N, C-alpha and C positions, 0 to 999 in steps of 0.2 A: 548245857544241861540235857542229858539224854533221858527220854521217857522209856520205860520198860514195857511198853504196850504199843499196839498198832492203832487201835481205835482212838479217835480224838474226843476231847471233852470241850463242849461249848458252855460257858458260864455267863449268865445274864447279870449285868451290873445294875445296881439300884441303891436305895438308901442304906442297905446293909453292907455295901461294897463300893464305896465311892471315893475313898481317899487312897493315897499312895500305899500305905501299909496294908490295907485290906485287899487291894487289887494284887499287890505283890504276893500276899499270902495265898490267894487263889491260884496264881500262876505257879508258885512253888509247889502247891498241893497237887497240881496236875492240869489246870486249865490251859488249853491250847489256843482257843478262840474266845474272844469276848464279844458278847451281844449287847448292843445298845438298843433298848426298846423305845422306839419313838412314840409309843402310846403314853409314855410317862416321862416326866422330867422336861426341863427346858433345854434350849440349844446351848446355853452357857454351861449347863451341867454336863451335857454330852461332850462338849468341847473339852472340858476339864478332864473327863475320864479318858478321852482320846489321847490327850497330851501325856497322861500318866502311863498309858499303855506303851506309847512310843518311847517314853523314858525307860521303862522296863526292858523294852526290846534292845535298846542300846546297852543297858547295863548287863544283860545276860547274853548279848551277841546272838540272839535267836529271833528270827522273824515271828511276829505274832499277828494273827488275822483279827480284824475288827469287822463285825457284821452289824449293820444297821437294819433293824426290823421295822418296816413301815406299818402303820396302824391299819390302813385300809378303811373303806367306808363303814360307818356304823349305822345300822338300821334299828331304830328304837321307837317304842310307843311314846305317846305324850304323857302328860301329868294327869293325876286323878284328884277329884274334889276333896277327898279325904286322905290323899297321899297313897292310898292302896284300896283294893277291892277284892272281896272273896268271890271266886268263880266256882260254880258247881257243875259237875259233869252232867251233860244232857241239856244244859241251859243254852239259850241263844245269846250270841254276842256279836256286836257290829263294830267294825273298824271303818272310819271315814276320815275325811280331811278337815272336818270342822274344828276350829281352834277353840274348843270348849272342854273344860276339865272332864275327865272320864268318870264313869260309874261302874256298877257291876253288870251293866247291860251294853255299854259302848265305850270306845276310847278313840282318841285321835291316833292315826298312823300317818305321819307327815312324809309319806314316800309314795307319790303317785306312780313311780316306776314299779313298785310292788303290785299295785292294783292293775297296772297294764299287763303284768305277766301272769296274774292269777286266772284260774278257771275253776269251774265247779269240780269239787273233789280234791283240790289242792290242800295241802296241810300247812298250817302255820304253827310255829313253835315259839314260845315266849319264855324268857328267863332261862336260857340254856336247856330248853326242852322240858322244863318242869311243868309247864302248861302247854297243852296241845289242843288245836282246833281244826275242824274240817270245814272248808269253804262250801257253802250251799249254793249261793249265787253271788255274783260280783259285777261291778262296773268300773268305770274309769276313776271313780272317787269313793268307792265303798266296797265292803265285803261282808256279807252276812254269813256267820259261822255257827257251828254247833261245837260246844266244848266237849272234847273227848277225854281229856284229863284235866281236872280242876286244880285249883290252888289259889294262892294269893298273888295278884298282879299289882305292881306298884310303879311309881314314876320312872319313866325313861328306861324300862327294861328292854333288853335286846330282843330282836325278832329274827327268826331264821325261816327261810322258805326252801325246804330241801328238794322239792319236786321239779323246780323249773330253773332255767337259766335266766337270771334277772338282767334287765337292760341297764345295768349299773357298771360304771367304769371301776376298775380295780384301784385306781388312783384318785383319791379325793383332792381337793385344793390343798388341804394340809399335807397330804402325802407328797404332792409335787414340790411344795416348799421344803419339806423334810428331805426329799431325795436330793434336791439341789444343794442343800446345806451339807448333807452327809458326803456327797461327792466332792464338794469344794474342800471339806475338812480332810478328806483322804481316807475314807473307809475302803475296805477291800471287797466286801460282799454287801449286796442289798437284798433283803428278804421281802418278797412281795406277797401281801395278804389279799384275800378275796379273789384269788385267781379262779376264773371259770372257763377260760378259753385261751388258746395260744396268743391271740391278739392282745390280751392283757399284758403278756410278758414282752412282746415286741414293742409295745408302747413304752414300757419302763426302760427297755434297752435303748430305745431312741433317745430318751431323755438323759440316760446315764452317759451316753456317748463314749463308751469304752472305759470310763473312769472307775467303774466297779463291776464285778461279776454279778449276775442276776440269779438269785436262788428263789424258786417258786414254792410257796407253801401250799401243800395239798390239804385243804380243809373243807372242801365242798364236794358233794356227789358228782356235780357236773365236771369238776376237775379230775375226778377218778375216771369218769367216762371218756374224757378227752386227754388222758394222761400221756399217751404216746406222742401226741402232737405238742403238748406242753413241754414234755421232756426234750423234744427235739430243738426247741428254741430257748431252753434254759441252760444255765451253766451248772446248776445244782438243784437239789430238791430238799424240802423239809416236810416230813410226814407229821402233820399237826393233829395228833390223835384226839385231842380234846374236842376240837370243833367237828372233826369227822364223826365222833361218837355222839354228837348232838343231832346231826342231820341224817345219820345212818344208824341202823340197829347196832348196838355196841358189839354184838357177836360178829358183825361183818368187818370190824376194824382190824383184828389180828391177821386174817388172811390177806387183806388189802395191804397192810404194812409189809408183809413178806413179799408180795408180788411187786410192790413198788421198789423195794430194796433191790431185788434181783434185776429189775429192768434198769435201774440206775447203774448198777455194776456193769451190766452188759454194754451200756452206753458210755462207760468210763466217766461218769459224772458223780460227784460226791453226794451222799444222802445223809441227812440228819434225822434221827428219830427224836421227837420232842413231845413235851407236855406231860406233866404230873408223874415224872419218872421216879422222883423221890419226894413226893408231895408232903409226906408226914414229917420230913426233916425241916419244914418251915418252923415247926414248933418243938420237934423232938431231936435229940442228938443221935438217935438210932432210927434207921428205916424199918419198915415192915418187911417181912420175908417176901411178900408178894411184890413189893417194889424192887427188891434186889433181883428177883426172878425176871421182872419186866426189863430191867437194864440188861441183864444177862441174855435174855432172849434176843434183844435187838443186836447185841454183839455177835451171838451165834449166827444170826441171820446174815451178817456181813455188812452192817451199817458202817459208814465211814465215821460217824460221830454220834454221840448221845448228848442231850442237852439238859441243862438245869435252867429253870425259869425263876419263879418266886423263891425257890430254895436258896439261890445265891444272891438274888436281888433284894429280897425283903425278909428273908428268914432269919431265925436266931442263930443258925449254925451253918453259915455259908461255906466255910473252909471244910468243916466235917462232911458236908454234902459232896464237895469235890473229891475229898480223900476217899469217901465211900465208893464213888463212881470209879475212881482210879483203881482201888483195890479189887472191885468186882471185875473190871476189865482185865487186870493182870491175872486174876484167878481163872477166868474163862479162857483166856488165850493160852494158858498152860495146859488146858484139857486136851487130850488127844482127839476127843470127839469134835472139838472146835475145828481143828485142822481137817478132819475128815469131811465135815459139813462144808467148809470153805472150798475145799478142792473139788468136792462132788458137784458144787453149784457153779463151777466155772463154765460159762457158756458164751464166751466171746465169739463174735463173727469177725474173724480176722481177714482183712482184705488189702491192707497196705504194707509197704516195706516196714514202717514203724511198728505195725502189729506183729510182724514176724520177728523183728529185732527184740522186742520186749518179751515175747513168748520164748524165744531162744534163751534170753537172759535168765528167765525163771527156770527153764529146764536145766541149764548149765549149773545154776546155783543149787538146784536140788540134787544133782548127780555128782558134783565135785565139791571140794572144800573151799567155798566162797564165803567171805565175811559180810559183804554188802554189795548192792547194785547201786552204782553212782550214775545218775542220769543227768546229762546236760540238757537244759531246756530254755527256750525263749518265752513261750506262751504258757507252759505248764502242761501241754497236751501229752508229751512223751511220759511225763511223770504220772499223769492220770492213767495212761495205757499200762504203764508198769504196775501201778497199784491195782488195776483191774485183775491182773494175774494173781494177786495175793501171794507173792513169793514168801518163802520161809525165812528170808534174810531181810535186814533193814533196807529201806530205799533212801538214798541220799540225793536230794534234788540240788543241783548246782546251777546258778544263774547269776548274771550281772544285774538283773532287773529286780529291784526290791518288791515291786508290786506283784510280780509273778510268784516270788518266794512266799510272800504273805498269803496269797490266795491258796497255794498248794498246801499250806499248813492244815487246811481242813480235810485233806485227803488221807485216807487210810495208809498208815505205815510210813509216811513221808517225814523225813528230817531235812529241813531246808537250810542251805548254806550259801552265803554270798561269795561270788568269785568274780574276777575281772573278765573282760571279753577275751576270747581265745584267738590266738594267731597261729599256733602250731598244735598238732595232736599230742605231741609229747608233753606239752604244757598242760593239756587237759588231763592226761593220765597222772601227772605229778600232783596237780591240784586235787584230784579225786583221792589219791592215796593220802595226802596230807589231811584232808577233811575226815577220811575214815579213821585215821589215827588220832587226830586232835579231839574228836568227839567220842572216842572210846569204842568205835565199832570194829576196829581191827588193830593188830600190831604188825611190826615189820615182817613177821614170819608168815603172814597170811596173804591171801589173794582177794582181789575185788574184780567186779565186772564194771566196765565203763561203756556207756552208750552215748553217742554224740552224732552230730551231723556235719557233713561237709557239703557246701561251704559253711564255715563257722558263723555263729551269731546271726543265722537266718532261720526264721520260723518255718517248721514243717520239713526239715531236711534230715531227720534221724536216719542214718544209714550205716553206722559203724558200731560194732560190738567188739570189745577188747577185754580179754582176761589178763589182768596185770598184777604184778607183785606190789605190795605196799612198801617195800624197801626201795627207796629212791635210787640207790646205787645200781640196783638191778634194772630199774626203768631206764636210766641214762645209758646203761651198758647195752640194752637189748632193743629198746623201742626206736622205731623210725622217727624222723622229725615230724 
């Protein structure tokens, strides 16, 4: 099954999409990657969905990536004597550690790590920023605040502290258990929540032990400030606009999104744009015009993937949401302005032989009649470098390693194909030509580009570029062994 677009679609699974038929419908509609949200559902439910995805993978002979999204630590207020309390702007309010039901003047905040990080003038946000407070004075077990934006506060609402780096690990005890479960089950990507510093990512990487790639969710101002360092130790990035929009002014999010996408592309690492992309389709079969524009903007900016959350996990129209995203992507990529933007934003710092090989492949594909670029890869690095160039022709990733093929399905423009280990270069060319023909990217009259490395089957050796015919008779007649 060949997609008619380059950007990828990530669909979250949940109550609306948990059986074989519904997950298959999402895949057929255009989902390339499936997200398992570890904040919801049991391990048994996630295991069952994982098994269905692998069944579909075998049925369609197409690698499918599975992303397990870890919940991260949750910072919440305690309970209230009446279940809720109305807070008025200008009133005083106190947070402390006392295990006593709250009132409209105080509440329990069972997180001493927050008090340890606060200082006079810090801002506290409650219930996704609907209630805002300014810290007047604080200590190791309390914070006296002034309410700057009032509202109704109720039991166990979330708390955000946008101004400081909290002494809180990105992995809770639940996350550690979920990470091990997901890795043992065989997911391809781990999405890490509550990332504040690069050390949060390296901790998760140490626990994953190479069993899954690490994708850092950028959802806090501290992560934006440390983004270059976080990107350097991550395999991919998710721009989680919803949480960013709570802790930052909403008008700051669009330029940050654009900046992060460009940095990810320059680093040849995939980036997902997520959160509320087609939110209205949870209840409506049609998106709003603004939502369509939001999806289109992410694609114009060069994102590798766009993501559906509740729309596909718990909405009434999960398949329609994927179809909408698919249709928007196809429409955008047909626009000549899209290609102008993508090529104008090409800013790779090429320093290696592999960088030069993939840049040459893109140049040749643009100046001659080339049907596809076929890249042999062990780790996925060459494919990522090829995708960074954003060529005008499809990218076919060929590898004997299923884990590699699954991971690169998240990357822009990549169609992943399993092949055996290579022994001769002629074999590599023949396999590439067959893949291009079998999946409808070329016919016998066309040419492809093949990139590979000698010695074969060794990571990091890309050093060959060959323009080859798709007609095997010509390959055997003209190619060296």
